[in-house]
Every structure is written in structure tokens, then in C-alpha cells.
N, CA, C and O atoms as a GROMACS GRO file, in nm:
protein
  608
    1MET      N    1   1.396  -1.498  -2.054
    1MET     CA    2   1.252  -1.525  -2.052
    1MET      C    3   1.186  -1.445  -1.940
    1MET      O    4   1.231  -1.447  -1.825
    2ASP      N    5   1.079  -1.376  -1.974
    2ASP     CA    6   1.005  -1.295  -1.876
    2ASP      C    7   0.936  -1.386  -1.774
    2ASP      O    8   0.874  -1.486  -1.810
    3SER      N    9   0.948  -1.349  -1.648
    3SER     CA   10   0.873  -1.422  -1.547
    3SER      C   11   0.736  -1.358  -1.531
    3SER      O   12   0.715  -1.242  -1.568
    4LEU      N   13   0.643  -1.433  -1.476
    4LEU     CA   14   0.506  -1.386  -1.457
    4LEU      C   15   0.494  -1.322  -1.320
    4LEU      O   16   0.531  -1.382  -1.219
    5GLN      N   17   0.442  -1.199  -1.315
    5GLN     CA   18   0.422  -1.128  -1.190
    5GLN      C   19   0.273  -1.124  -1.159
    5GLN      O   20   0.193  -1.083  -1.243
    6GLN      N   21   0.237  -1.167  -1.038
    6GLN     CA   22   0.097  -1.157  -0.996
    6GLN      C   23   0.082  -1.033  -0.910
    6GLN      O   24   0.160  -1.009  -0.819
    7LEU      N   25  -0.021  -0.955  -0.941
    7LEU     CA   26  -0.042  -0.826  -0.877
    7LEU      C   27  -0.183  -0.816  -0.820
    7LEU      O   28  -0.280  -0.852  -0.887
    8VAL      N   29  -0.194  -0.768  -0.696
    8VAL     CA   30  -0.324  -0.741  -0.634
    8VAL      C   31  -0.359  -0.596  -0.669
    8VAL      O   32  -0.286  -0.504  -0.633
    9VAL      N   33  -0.470  -0.577  -0.740
    9VAL     CA   34  -0.509  -0.444  -0.788
    9VAL      C   35  -0.613  -0.385  -0.693
    9VAL      O   36  -0.709  -0.452  -0.654
   10PHE      N   37  -0.592  -0.256  -0.657
   10PHE     CA   38  -0.688  -0.187  -0.571
   10PHE      C   39  -0.706  -0.044  -0.619
   10PHE      O   40  -0.626   0.008  -0.698
   11ASN      N   41  -0.813   0.020  -0.570
   11ASN     CA   42  -0.847   0.156  -0.613
   11ASN      C   43  -0.836   0.255  -0.499
   11ASN      O   44  -0.867   0.225  -0.383
   12LEU      N   45  -0.790   0.374  -0.535
   12LEU     CA   46  -0.799   0.493  -0.452
   12LEU      C   47  -0.858   0.599  -0.542
   12LEU      O   48  -0.796   0.637  -0.642
   13ASP      N   49  -0.976   0.647  -0.510
   13ASP     CA   50  -1.051   0.735  -0.600
   13ASP      C   51  -1.062   0.665  -0.735
   13ASP      O   52  -1.100   0.548  -0.740
   14ALA      N   53  -1.030   0.734  -0.844
   14ALA     CA   54  -1.046   0.672  -0.976
   14ALA      C   55  -0.919   0.602  -1.025
   14ALA      O   56  -0.920   0.539  -1.130
   15GLN      N   57  -0.809   0.612  -0.949
   15GLN     CA   58  -0.682   0.554  -0.991
   15GLN      C   59  -0.666   0.411  -0.939
   15GLN      O   60  -0.705   0.380  -0.827
   16ARG      N   61  -0.607   0.325  -1.022
   16ARG     CA   62  -0.578   0.188  -0.981
   16ARG      C   63  -0.430   0.175  -0.943
   16ARG      O   64  -0.342   0.233  -1.006
   17TYR      N   65  -0.406   0.100  -0.839
   17TYR     CA   66  -0.272   0.072  -0.788
   17TYR      C   67  -0.260  -0.078  -0.772
   17TYR      O   68  -0.359  -0.150  -0.780
   18ALA      N   69  -0.138  -0.126  -0.749
   18ALA     CA   70  -0.119  -0.269  -0.727
   18ALA      C   71  -0.003  -0.292  -0.632
   18ALA      O   72   0.085  -0.208  -0.615
   19LEU      N   73  -0.005  -0.409  -0.571
   19LEU     CA   74   0.104  -0.461  -0.491
   19LEU      C   75   0.136  -0.599  -0.545
   19LEU      O   76   0.048  -0.668  -0.597
   20ARG      N   77   0.260  -0.639  -0.533
   20ARG     CA   78   0.294  -0.776  -0.572
   20ARG      C   79   0.220  -0.872  -0.479
   20ARG      O   80   0.219  -0.853  -0.357
   21LEU      N   81   0.158  -0.974  -0.535
   21LEU     CA   82   0.083  -1.071  -0.457
   21LEU      C   83   0.171  -1.134  -0.348
   21LEU      O   84   0.123  -1.164  -0.239
   22SER      N   85   0.298  -1.153  -0.378
   22SER     CA   86   0.389  -1.215  -0.281
   22SER      C   87   0.405  -1.130  -0.154
   22SER      O   88   0.444  -1.183  -0.051
   23ALA      N   89   0.376  -0.999  -0.161
   23ALA     CA   90   0.388  -0.912  -0.044
   23ALA      C   91   0.258  -0.906   0.037
   23ALA      O   92   0.257  -0.860   0.151
   24VAL      N   93   0.147  -0.952  -0.023
   24VAL     CA   94   0.016  -0.940   0.041
   24VAL      C   95  -0.012  -1.065   0.124
   24VAL      O   96  -0.005  -1.178   0.076
   25GLU      N   97  -0.046  -1.040   0.250
   25GLU     CA   98  -0.079  -1.149   0.342
   25GLU      C   99  -0.227  -1.184   0.332
   25GLU      O  100  -0.265  -1.301   0.321
   26ARG      N  101  -0.310  -1.080   0.336
   26ARG     CA  102  -0.455  -1.100   0.326
   26ARG      C  103  -0.524  -0.966   0.305
   26ARG      O  104  -0.463  -0.860   0.319
   27ILE      N  105  -0.652  -0.974   0.271
   27ILE     CA  106  -0.736  -0.855   0.254
   27ILE      C  107  -0.855  -0.871   0.346
   27ILE      O  108  -0.921  -0.975   0.346
   28VAL      N  109  -0.881  -0.769   0.426
   28VAL     CA  110  -0.991  -0.774   0.522
   28VAL      C  111  -1.080  -0.652   0.504
   28VAL      O  112  -1.037  -0.550   0.448
   29MET      N  113  -1.202  -0.662   0.551
   29MET     CA  114  -1.290  -0.545   0.552
   29MET      C  115  -1.235  -0.446   0.654
   29MET      O  116  -1.165  -0.484   0.748
   30VAL      N  117  -1.267  -0.321   0.634
   30VAL     CA  118  -1.216  -0.218   0.724
   30VAL      C  119  -1.259  -0.247   0.868
   30VAL      O  120  -1.369  -0.297   0.892
   31ALA      N  121  -1.172  -0.217   0.961
   31ALA     CA  122  -1.198  -0.240   1.103
   31ALA      C  123  -1.162  -0.114   1.180
   31ALA      O  124  -1.108  -0.019   1.123
   32GLU      N  125  -1.193  -0.114   1.308
   32GLU     CA  126  -1.165   0.004   1.389
   32GLU      C  127  -1.015   0.026   1.401
   32GLU      O  128  -0.939  -0.065   1.434
   33ILE      N  129  -0.973   0.150   1.374
   33ILE     CA  130  -0.833   0.187   1.382
   33ILE      C  131  -0.812   0.262   1.514
   33ILE      O  132  -0.880   0.360   1.541
   34THR      N  133  -0.717   0.215   1.593
   34THR     CA  134  -0.684   0.279   1.720
   34THR      C  135  -0.573   0.380   1.697
   34THR      O  136  -0.469   0.344   1.642
   35PRO      N  137  -0.591   0.505   1.739
   35PRO     CA  138  -0.485   0.605   1.721
   35PRO      C  139  -0.356   0.561   1.789
   35PRO      O  140  -0.359   0.492   1.891
   36LEU      N  141  -0.243   0.601   1.733
   36LEU     CA  142  -0.112   0.567   1.786
   36LEU      C  143  -0.036   0.696   1.815
   36LEU      O  144   0.002   0.768   1.723
   37ALA      N  145  -0.014   0.724   1.943
   37ALA     CA  146   0.055   0.846   1.983
   37ALA      C  147   0.197   0.847   1.928
   37ALA      O  148   0.264   0.744   1.922
   38LYS      N  149   0.242   0.964   1.888
   38LYS     CA  150   0.378   0.988   1.841
   38LYS      C  151   0.416   0.915   1.714
   38LYS      O  152   0.534   0.900   1.683
   39ALA      N  153   0.316   0.868   1.641
   39ALA     CA  154   0.343   0.801   1.512
   39ALA      C  155   0.363   0.907   1.404
   39ALA      O  156   0.314   1.019   1.419
   40PRO      N  157   0.433   0.874   1.297
   40PRO     CA  158   0.446   0.968   1.186
   40PRO      C  159   0.308   1.003   1.128
   40PRO      O  160   0.213   0.927   1.144
   41GLN      N  161   0.298   1.117   1.062
   41GLN     CA  162   0.169   1.162   1.008
   41GLN      C  163   0.109   1.065   0.908
   41GLN      O  164  -0.013   1.062   0.891
   42ILE      N  165   0.190   0.986   0.844
   42ILE     CA  166   0.139   0.892   0.743
   42ILE      C  167   0.071   0.771   0.807
   42ILE      O  168   0.006   0.693   0.737
   43VAL      N  169   0.085   0.754   0.939
   43VAL     CA  170   0.025   0.642   1.010
   43VAL      C  171  -0.110   0.684   1.068
   43VAL      O  172  -0.117   0.777   1.149
   44LEU      N  173  -0.217   0.616   1.026
   44LEU     CA  174  -0.351   0.647   1.076
   44LEU      C  175  -0.373   0.594   1.217
   44LEU      O  176  -0.454   0.648   1.292
   45GLY      N  177  -0.301   0.488   1.254
   45GLY     CA  178  -0.316   0.425   1.384
   45GLY      C  179  -0.274   0.279   1.373
   45GLY      O  180  -0.194   0.242   1.287
   46VAL      N  181  -0.330   0.196   1.461
   46VAL     CA  182  -0.297   0.054   1.459
   46VAL      C  183  -0.424  -0.029   1.456
   46VAL      O  184  -0.533   0.018   1.490
   47LEU      N  185  -0.406  -0.153   1.416
   47LEU     CA  186  -0.515  -0.248   1.402
   47LEU      C  187  -0.473  -0.375   1.473
   47LEU      O  188  -0.357  -0.416   1.465
   48ASN      N  189  -0.567  -0.438   1.544
   48ASN     CA  190  -0.537  -0.565   1.609
   48ASN      C  191  -0.596  -0.676   1.523
   48ASN      O  192  -0.718  -0.690   1.512
   49ILE      N  193  -0.508  -0.755   1.463
   49ILE     CA  194  -0.554  -0.867   1.379
   49ILE      C  195  -0.502  -0.995   1.442
   49ILE      O  196  -0.382  -1.025   1.437
   50GLN      N  197  -0.593  -1.070   1.502
   50GLN     CA  198  -0.562  -1.197   1.567
   50GLN      C  199  -0.444  -1.183   1.664
   50GLN      O  200  -0.352  -1.265   1.665
   51GLY      N  201  -0.449  -1.077   1.746
   51GLY     CA  202  -0.348  -1.057   1.848
   51GLY      C  203  -0.222  -0.985   1.800
   51GLY      O  204  -0.134  -0.955   1.880
   52ARG      N  205  -0.213  -0.958   1.670
   52ARG     CA  206  -0.097  -0.883   1.618
   52ARG      C  207  -0.137  -0.738   1.601
   52ARG      O  208  -0.242  -0.708   1.545
   53VAL      N  209  -0.052  -0.647   1.649
   53VAL     CA  210  -0.076  -0.504   1.634
   53VAL      C  211  -0.004  -0.459   1.507
   53VAL      O  212   0.118  -0.469   1.496
   54ILE      N  213  -0.082  -0.411   1.412
   54ILE     CA  214  -0.030  -0.375   1.279
   54ILE      C  215  -0.058  -0.227   1.252
   54ILE      O  216  -0.172  -0.183   1.266
   55PRO      N  217   0.045  -0.150   1.213
   55PRO     CA  218   0.022  -0.009   1.180
   55PRO      C  219  -0.059   0.005   1.051
   55PRO      O  220  -0.040  -0.070   0.956
   56VAL      N  221  -0.149   0.104   1.050
   56VAL     CA  222  -0.232   0.134   0.933
   56VAL      C  223  -0.174   0.258   0.866
   56VAL      O  224  -0.166   0.365   0.927
   57ILE      N  225  -0.133   0.242   0.741
   57ILE     CA  226  -0.067   0.348   0.667
   57ILE      C  227  -0.168   0.421   0.578
   57ILE      O  228  -0.251   0.358   0.513
   58ASP      N  229  -0.160   0.555   0.577
   58ASP     CA  230  -0.247   0.638   0.494
   58ASP      C  231  -0.184   0.653   0.356
   58ASP      O  232  -0.105   0.745   0.333
   59ILE      N  233  -0.218   0.562   0.264
   59ILE     CA  234  -0.156   0.570   0.132
   59ILE      C  235  -0.209   0.687   0.051
   59ILE      O  236  -0.144   0.731  -0.044
   60ARG      N  237  -0.326   0.738   0.088
   60ARG     CA  238  -0.377   0.859   0.021
   60ARG      C  239  -0.280   0.975   0.042
   60ARG      O  240  -0.250   1.051  -0.050
   61LYS      N  241  -0.232   0.987   0.164
   61LYS     CA  242  -0.138   1.095   0.197
   61LYS      C  243  -0.008   1.077   0.119
   61LYS      O  244   0.048   1.174   0.069
   62ARG      N  245   0.039   0.953   0.108
   62ARG     CA  246   0.164   0.927   0.038
   62ARG      C  247   0.156   0.968  -0.108
   62ARG      O  248   0.254   1.017  -0.165
   63PHE      N  249   0.039   0.950  -0.170
   63PHE     CA  250   0.023   0.982  -0.311
   63PHE      C  251  -0.045   1.118  -0.333
   63PHE      O  252  -0.092   1.147  -0.443
   64ASN      N  253  -0.050   1.201  -0.228
   64ASN     CA  254  -0.107   1.336  -0.238
   64ASN      C  255  -0.250   1.337  -0.290
   64ASN      O  256  -0.288   1.425  -0.368
   65LEU      N  257  -0.328   1.238  -0.247
   65LEU     CA  258  -0.469   1.234  -0.282
   65LEU      C  259  -0.548   1.304  -0.171
   65LEU      O  260  -0.502   1.308  -0.057
   66PRO      N  261  -0.665   1.357  -0.202
   66PRO     CA  262  -0.744   1.423  -0.099
   66PRO      C  263  -0.782   1.326   0.014
   66PRO      O  264  -0.818   1.211  -0.012
   67ALA      N  265  -0.774   1.373   0.135
   67ALA     CA  266  -0.812   1.290   0.250
   67ALA      C  267  -0.963   1.267   0.246
   67ALA      O  268  -1.039   1.350   0.197
   68ARG      N  269  -1.004   1.152   0.300
   68ARG     CA  270  -1.148   1.126   0.314
   68ARG      C  271  -1.165   1.031   0.431
   68ARG      O  272  -1.074   0.958   0.470
   69GLU      N  273  -1.284   1.034   0.487
   69GLU     CA  274  -1.316   0.945   0.598
   69GLU      C  275  -1.314   0.800   0.550
   69GLU      O  276  -1.350   0.770   0.436
   70THR      N  277  -1.271   0.712   0.638
   70THR     CA  278  -1.274   0.569   0.607
   70THR      C  279  -1.420   0.525   0.606
   70THR      O  280  -1.497   0.558   0.697
   71LEU      N  281  -1.458   0.450   0.503
   71LEU     CA  282  -1.596   0.404   0.488
   71LEU      C  283  -1.606   0.256   0.525
   71LEU      O  284  -1.507   0.183   0.517
   72LEU      N  285  -1.724   0.212   0.564
   72LEU     CA  286  -1.744   0.071   0.596
   72LEU      C  287  -1.722  -0.020   0.476
   72LEU      O  288  -1.695  -0.140   0.492
   73SER      N  289  -1.732   0.034   0.356
   73SER     CA  290  -1.711  -0.046   0.235
   73SER      C  291  -1.564  -0.057   0.196
   73SER      O  292  -1.530  -0.132   0.105
   74ASP      N  293  -1.476   0.016   0.265
   74ASP     CA  294  -1.332   0.012   0.235
   74ASP      C  295  -1.272  -0.124   0.273
   74ASP      O  296  -1.331  -0.200   0.350
   75HIS      N  297  -1.156  -0.151   0.219
   75HIS     CA  298  -1.082  -0.273   0.249
   75HIS      C  299  -0.946  -0.238   0.309
   75HIS      O  300  -0.894  -0.128   0.287
   76MET      N  301  -0.890  -0.330   0.382
   76MET     CA  302  -0.754  -0.314   0.433
   76MET      C  303  -0.670  -0.426   0.374
   76MET      O  304  -0.703  -0.544   0.384
   77ILE      N  305  -0.560  -0.386   0.313
   77ILE     CA  306  -0.468  -0.483   0.257
   77ILE      C  307  -0.355  -0.501   0.357
   77ILE      O  308  -0.280  -0.407   0.385
   78ILE      N  309  -0.342  -0.620   0.411
   78ILE     CA  310  -0.234  -0.651   0.504
   78ILE      C  311  -0.118  -0.700   0.419
   78ILE      O  312  -0.127  -0.803   0.354
   79ALA      N  313  -0.009  -0.624   0.420
   79ALA     CA  314   0.105  -0.654   0.335
   79ALA      C  315   0.234  -0.649   0.418
   79ALA      O  316   0.238  -0.588   0.524
   80ASN      N  317   0.336  -0.712   0.366
   80ASN     CA  318   0.464  -0.716   0.437
   80ASN      C  319   0.567  -0.630   0.367
   80ASN      O  320   0.596  -0.648   0.249
   81THR      N  321   0.623  -0.536   0.443
   81THR     CA  322   0.738  -0.460   0.395
   81THR      C  323   0.860  -0.540   0.441
   81THR      O  324   0.845  -0.646   0.502
   82GLY      N  325   0.976  -0.492   0.412
   82GLY     CA  326   1.095  -0.561   0.459
   82GLY      C  327   1.106  -0.558   0.610
   82GLY      O  328   1.165  -0.647   0.670
   83ALA      N  329   1.049  -0.454   0.673
   83ALA     CA  330   1.063  -0.434   0.817
   83ALA      C  331   0.947  -0.489   0.900
   83ALA      O  332   0.968  -0.535   1.012
   84ARG      N  333   0.826  -0.486   0.846
   84ARG     CA  334   0.708  -0.520   0.927
   84ARG      C  335   0.585  -0.537   0.841
   84ARG      O  336   0.582  -0.495   0.725
   85PRO      N  337   0.480  -0.600   0.898
   85PRO     CA  338   0.352  -0.600   0.827
   85PRO      C  339   0.285  -0.462   0.845
   85PRO      O  340   0.300  -0.398   0.949
   86VAL      N  341   0.213  -0.420   0.745
   86VAL     CA  342   0.138  -0.295   0.751
   86VAL      C  343   0.000  -0.319   0.692
   86VAL      O  344  -0.021  -0.415   0.617
   87ALA      N  345  -0.094  -0.232   0.726
   87ALA     CA  346  -0.228  -0.234   0.668
   87ALA      C  347  -0.244  -0.108   0.584
   87ALA      O  348  -0.214   0.002   0.629
   88LEU      N  349  -0.292  -0.125   0.463
   88LEU     CA  350  -0.316  -0.014   0.373
   88LEU      C  351  -0.466  -0.006   0.347
   88LEU      O  352  -0.528  -0.106   0.312
   89VAL      N  353  -0.525   0.112   0.363
   89VAL     CA  354  -0.668   0.130   0.342
   89VAL      C  355  -0.692   0.161   0.194
   89VAL      O  356  -0.635   0.256   0.140
   90ALA      N  357  -0.777   0.079   0.129
   90ALA     CA  358  -0.811   0.098  -0.012
   90ALA      C  359  -0.961   0.116  -0.026
   90ALA      O  360  -1.038   0.060   0.052
   91ASP      N  361  -1.002   0.194  -0.126
   91ASP     CA  362  -1.144   0.212  -0.152
   91ASP      C  363  -1.208   0.079  -0.191
   91ASP      O  364  -1.318   0.046  -0.148
   92ALA      N  365  -1.136   0.003  -0.273
   92ALA     CA  366  -1.185  -0.127  -0.319
   92ALA      C  367  -1.066  -0.209  -0.367
   92ALA      O  368  -0.964  -0.154  -0.408
   93VAL      N  369  -1.080  -0.340  -0.361
   93VAL     CA  370  -0.980  -0.432  -0.416
   93VAL      C  371  -1.048  -0.504  -0.531
   93VAL      O  372  -1.151  -0.569  -0.512
   94SER      N  373  -0.991  -0.492  -0.650
   94SER     CA  374  -1.060  -0.547  -0.767
   94SER      C  375  -1.013  -0.686  -0.807
   94SER      O  376  -1.078  -0.750  -0.890
   95GLY      N  377  -0.902  -0.733  -0.752
   95GLY     CA  378  -0.862  -0.870  -0.783
   95GLY      C  379  -0.714  -0.883  -0.811
   95GLY      O  380  -0.635  -0.793  -0.781
   96VAL      N  381  -0.678  -0.996  -0.869
   96VAL     CA  382  -0.538  -1.027  -0.900
   96VAL      C  383  -0.524  -1.037  -1.052
   96VAL      O  384  -0.605  -1.100  -1.120
   97ILE      N  385  -0.421  -0.972  -1.104
   97ILE     CA  386  -0.388  -0.985  -1.246
   97ILE      C  387  -0.247  -1.042  -1.258
   97ILE      O  388  -0.168  -1.032  -1.165
   98ALA      N  389  -0.218  -1.101  -1.370
   98ALA     CA  390  -0.083  -1.153  -1.396
   98ALA      C  391  -0.028  -1.083  -1.520
   98ALA      O  392  -0.096  -1.071  -1.621
   99ARG      N  393   0.097  -1.038  -1.509
   99ARG     CA  394   0.165  -0.973  -1.620
   99ARG      C  395   0.309  -1.023  -1.628
   99ARG      O  396   0.370  -1.051  -1.525
  100ARG      N  397   0.360  -1.033  -1.747
  100ARG     CA  398   0.501  -1.070  -1.767
  100ARG      C  399   0.588  -0.946  -1.738
  100ARG      O  400   0.542  -0.833  -1.750
  101ASP      N  401   0.712  -0.971  -1.698
  101ASP     CA  402   0.804  -0.860  -1.667
  101ASP      C  403   0.809  -0.759  -1.781
  101ASP      O  404   0.814  -0.638  -1.757
  102GLY      N  405   0.808  -0.808  -1.906
  102GLY     CA  406   0.815  -0.720  -2.022
  102GLY      C  407   0.694  -0.628  -2.038
  102GLY      O  408   0.700  -0.530  -2.111
  103GLU      N  409   0.584  -0.660  -1.969
  103GLU     CA  410   0.463  -0.578  -1.977
  103GLU      C  411   0.459  -0.471  -1.867
  103GLU      O  412   0.368  -0.389  -1.862
  104ILE      N  413   0.560  -0.473  -1.779
  104ILE     CA  414   0.568  -0.376  -1.670
  104ILE      C  415   0.675  -0.273  -1.706
  104ILE      O  416   0.791  -0.308  -1.725
  105THR      N  417   0.634  -0.148  -1.714
  105THR     CA  418   0.724  -0.039  -1.752
  105THR      C  419   0.787   0.022  -1.629
  105THR      O  420   0.720   0.040  -1.527
  106HIS      N  421   0.915   0.053  -1.636
  106HIS     CA  422   0.982   0.122  -1.525
  106HIS      C  423   0.921   0.262  -1.514
  106HIS      O  424   0.902   0.328  -1.616
  107PRO      N  425   0.888   0.307  -1.391
  107PRO     CA  426   0.818   0.436  -1.377
  107PRO      C  427   0.898   0.554  -1.429
  107PRO      O  428   0.839   0.653  -1.473
  108GLY      N  429   1.030   0.547  -1.427
  108GLY     CA  430   1.114   0.657  -1.476
  108GLY      C  431   1.096   0.684  -1.624
  108GLY      O  432   1.124   0.794  -1.671
  109LYS      N  433   1.050   0.583  -1.699
  109LYS     CA  434   1.028   0.600  -1.843
  109LYS      C  435   0.899   0.678  -1.870
  109LYS      O  436   0.879   0.730  -1.979
  110ILE      N  437   0.811   0.684  -1.770
  110ILE     CA  438   0.684   0.754  -1.787
  110ILE      C  439   0.688   0.890  -1.718
  110ILE      O  440   0.662   0.992  -1.780
  111VAL      N  441   0.721   0.890  -1.588
  111VAL     CA  442   0.731   1.013  -1.510
  111VAL      C  443   0.859   1.005  -1.429
  111VAL      O  444   0.862   0.937  -1.326
  112PRO      N  445   0.966   1.072  -1.471
  112PRO     CA  446   1.091   1.067  -1.395
  112PRO      C  447   1.070   1.116  -1.251
  112PRO      O  448   1.000   1.214  -1.227
  113GLY      N  449   1.132   1.045  -1.155
  113GLY     CA  450   1.124   1.085  -1.015
  113GLY      C  451   0.997   1.040  -0.944
  113GLY      O  452   0.971   1.084  -0.832
  114LEU      N  453   0.919   0.954  -1.005
  114LEU     CA  454   0.797   0.904  -0.942
  114LEU      C  455   0.835   0.816  -0.824
  114LEU      O  456   0.888   0.706  -0.842
  115GLU      N  457   0.808   0.863  -0.703
  115GLU     CA  458   0.850   0.792  -0.583
  115GLU      C  459   0.748   0.685  -0.545
  115GLU      O  460   0.630   0.693  -0.579
  116TYR      N  461   0.797   0.585  -0.472
  116TYR     CA  462   0.714   0.479  -0.412
  116TYR      C  463   0.648   0.389  -0.515
  116TYR      O  464   0.562   0.308  -0.479
  117VAL      N  465   0.686   0.400  -0.641
  117VAL     CA  466   0.628   0.317  -0.746
  117VAL      C  467   0.741   0.239  -0.812
  117VAL      O  468   0.842   0.297  -0.852
  118GLU      N  469   0.724   0.107  -0.824
  118GLU     CA  470   0.829   0.026  -0.885
  118GLU      C  471   0.801  -0.011  -1.029
  118GLU      O  472   0.890  -0.059  -1.100
  119GLY      N  473   0.678   0.012  -1.074
  119GLY     CA  474   0.646  -0.018  -1.212
  119GLY      C  475   0.508   0.029  -1.249
  119GLY      O  476   0.427   0.064  -1.163
  120VAL      N  477   0.481   0.029  -1.379
  120VAL     CA  478   0.352   0.073  -1.431
  120VAL      C  479   0.305  -0.031  -1.533
  120VAL      O  480   0.381  -0.074  -1.620
  121VAL      N  481   0.178  -0.070  -1.521
  121VAL     CA  482   0.117  -0.162  -1.616
  121VAL      C  483   0.018  -0.080  -1.699
  121VAL      O  484  -0.068  -0.010  -1.645
  122LYS      N  485   0.031  -0.091  -1.831
  122LYS     CA  486  -0.060  -0.021  -1.921
  122LYS      C  487  -0.173  -0.116  -1.959
  122LYS      O  488  -0.149  -0.228  -2.005
  123LEU      N  489  -0.297  -0.070  -1.939
  123LEU     CA  490  -0.415  -0.145  -1.981
  123LEU      C  491  -0.488  -0.062  -2.086
  123LEU      O  492  -0.457   0.056  -2.105
  124GLU      N  493  -0.584  -0.122  -2.153
  124GLU     CA  494  -0.661  -0.048  -2.253
  124GLU      C  495  -0.734   0.072  -2.192
  124GLU      O  496  -0.753   0.174  -2.258
  125ASP      N  497  -0.776   0.057  -2.066
  125ASP     CA  498  -0.856   0.163  -2.004
  125ASP      C  499  -0.779   0.242  -1.898
  125ASP      O  500  -0.840   0.305  -1.811
  126GLY      N  501  -0.646   0.241  -1.903
  126GLY     CA  502  -0.570   0.323  -1.809
  126GLY      C  503  -0.444   0.255  -1.760
  126GLY      O  504  -0.400   0.154  -1.815
  127LEU      N  505  -0.388   0.312  -1.655
  127LEU     CA  506  -0.262   0.264  -1.598
  127LEU      C  507  -0.284   0.208  -1.459
  127LEU      O  508  -0.377   0.248  -1.388
  128ILE      N  509  -0.198   0.116  -1.419
  128ILE     CA  510  -0.194   0.067  -1.281
  128ILE      C  511  -0.054   0.094  -1.230
  128ILE      O  512   0.044   0.050  -1.289
  129LEU      N  513  -0.044   0.167  -1.119
  129LEU     CA  514   0.085   0.196  -1.056
  129LEU      C  515   0.115   0.090  -0.952
  129LEU      O  516   0.034   0.065  -0.862
  130ILE      N  517   0.231   0.026  -0.963
  130ILE     CA  518   0.269  -0.080  -0.870
  130ILE      C  519   0.351  -0.020  -0.757
  130ILE      O  520   0.457   0.037  -0.779
  131HIS      N  521   0.299  -0.034  -0.634
  131HIS     CA  522   0.367   0.019  -0.514
  131HIS      C  523   0.497  -0.053  -0.488
  131HIS      O  524   0.510  -0.173  -0.512
  132ASP      N  525   0.594   0.021  -0.437
  132ASP     CA  526   0.718  -0.037  -0.388
  132ASP      C  527   0.716  -0.027  -0.236
  132ASP      O  528   0.749   0.078  -0.181
  133LEU      N  529   0.676  -0.134  -0.169
  133LEU     CA  530   0.664  -0.131  -0.023
  133LEU      C  531   0.798  -0.114   0.048
  133LEU      O  532   0.802  -0.071   0.163
  134GLU      N  533   0.906  -0.148  -0.019
  134GLU     CA  534   1.037  -0.136   0.045
  134GLU      C  535   1.078   0.010   0.063
  134GLU      O  536   1.155   0.042   0.154
  135THR      N  537   1.028   0.100  -0.022
  135THR     CA  538   1.064   0.242  -0.010
  135THR      C  539   0.946   0.326   0.036
  135THR      O  540   0.953   0.449   0.036
  136PHE      N  541   0.838   0.260   0.074
  136PHE     CA  542   0.715   0.332   0.106
  136PHE      C  543   0.730   0.423   0.227
  136PHE      O  544   0.680   0.535   0.227
  137LEU      N  545   0.798   0.375   0.331
  137LEU     CA  546   0.824   0.458   0.448
  137LEU      C  547   0.969   0.504   0.443
  137LEU      O  548   1.059   0.425   0.417
  138SER      N  549   0.990   0.633   0.467
  138SER     CA  550   1.128   0.683   0.473
  138SER      C  551   1.193   0.627   0.599
  138SER      O  552   1.124   0.577   0.688
  139LEU      N  553   1.325   0.634   0.607
  139LEU     CA  554   1.396   0.586   0.724
  139LEU      C  555   1.348   0.659   0.849
  139LEU      O  556   1.333   0.599   0.956
  140GLU      N  557   1.326   0.790   0.835
  140GLU     CA  558   1.277   0.870   0.948
  140GLU      C  559   1.138   0.824   0.993
  140GLU      O  560   1.112   0.810   1.112
  141GLU      N  561   1.049   0.799   0.896
  141GLU     CA  562   0.914   0.751   0.929
  141GLU      C  563   0.920   0.613   0.992
  141GLU      O  564   0.848   0.585   1.088
  142GLU      N  565   1.005   0.526   0.938
  142GLU     CA  566   1.019   0.391   0.991
  142GLU      C  567   1.068   0.395   1.136
  142GLU      O  568   1.016   0.323   1.221
  143ASN      N  569   1.167   0.479   1.164
  143ASN     CA  570   1.220   0.492   1.301
  143ASN      C  571   1.114   0.548   1.396
  143ASN      O  572   1.099   0.499   1.508
  144ALA      N  573   1.041   0.652   1.352
  144ALA     CA  574   0.936   0.710   1.436
  144ALA      C  575   0.826   0.608   1.462
  144ALA      O  576   0.774   0.600   1.573
  145LEU      N  577   0.791   0.531   1.361
  145LEU     CA  578   0.689   0.427   1.378
  145LEU      C  579   0.737   0.321   1.476
  145LEU      O  580   0.661   0.277   1.562
  146GLN      N  581   0.863   0.280   1.463
  146GLN     CA  582   0.918   0.179   1.554
  146GLN      C  583   0.910   0.226   1.698
  146GLN      O  584   0.869   0.150   1.786
  147HIS      N  585   0.948   0.351   1.724
  147HIS     CA  586   0.942   0.406   1.860
  147HIS      C  587   0.797   0.414   1.911
  147HIS      O  588   0.770   0.382   2.027
  148ALA      N  589   0.706   0.456   1.824
  148ALA     CA  590   0.564   0.465   1.863
  148ALA      C  591   0.508   0.326   1.895
  148ALA      O  592   0.432   0.310   1.990
  149MET      N  593   0.546   0.227   1.813
  149MET     CA  594   0.498   0.089   1.835
  149MET      C  595   0.553   0.032   1.965
  149MET      O  596   0.482  -0.038   2.037
  150GLU      N  597   0.678   0.061   1.996
  150GLU     CA  598   0.740   0.010   2.120
  150GLU      C  599   0.676   0.073   2.242
  150GLU      O  600   0.676   0.014   2.350
  151ALA      N  601   0.622   0.194   2.227
  151ALA     CA  602   0.561   0.264   2.341
  151ALA      C  603   0.421   0.215   2.373
  151ALA      O  604   0.365   0.251   2.477
  152THR      N  605   0.363   0.132   2.285
  152THR     CA  606   0.227   0.085   2.310
  152THR      C  607   0.227  -0.036   2.402
  152THR      O  608   0.120  -0.089   2.434
   0.00000   0.00000   0.00000
């Protein structure tokens, strides 16, 4: 029997992406990002949320999307990887959808070698790529981030 997966859907440019709701802690309006010395290039900086220092990850860079300035209308998705909480900057968050396991296609069946994506949901008006937060940062990036965070 297929289990029901709840997904938080967000936009980057015209493409929709999702994270498993179980990985999402909260969604906040964009806030000031403090640069973090010696962090990997994928890290925009850090954010202080209620006394917790959380790295802000540039998911545009990860998906080879054009860089753009952070706008006041952007959102930050605070999510938990296996190693730490991270903040992801999204153009917009459109809500939560629920899909059965059978409705989620393995990314290799659509585009072999698609990295950082654990599944694809087909909708009438397009696709939603589901992020895999466990593989989002390489071991090298994770180690560099850890060292940069310890130095703050």
C-alpha cells in the first residue's frame, strides 16, 4: 500500500521544487544574511533565527539557475538535513501537496544522473522536482561549512 507523502512546494524562476514536509521546520520571510568567511561557494552566509545560527544555501547555484539578488518578497525555508538545519532561499512558497508513493517517479526514469533530486511529481501543468536534502551538500562542502561555522 502506497503511503502518503506531504510536500512543501516552492518556486525558483518558473520551475517548481518540493521538500518533504517532515524535513521542513518553518518558512519565514527573507531576512538579512550575514556573510560567512571561508564557507563553500554554495553558502550565501548565515541567518540568526531565535539565537540559532543557520547557514543559508544558494539552491539556485546548485541547480545551475541564473543568480539574482534576494528580494524582500522571497521566502526562506528552514529545513533539516541529516547534519544540520539550513535555510533555502525561494522565490515563493506555494503550499503543501500530498501525493502517494506511486505518484512520485524516480528521477532516473526521467533524466538519468539528475543529482540532488529524489523524485518527480507530474502535474497537469508541469513537473515538481523533490529535493534530496541528504545529498544536497557534498562531503567536501559539508566539511568546509562545518569549519566555517566553528570559526564564527
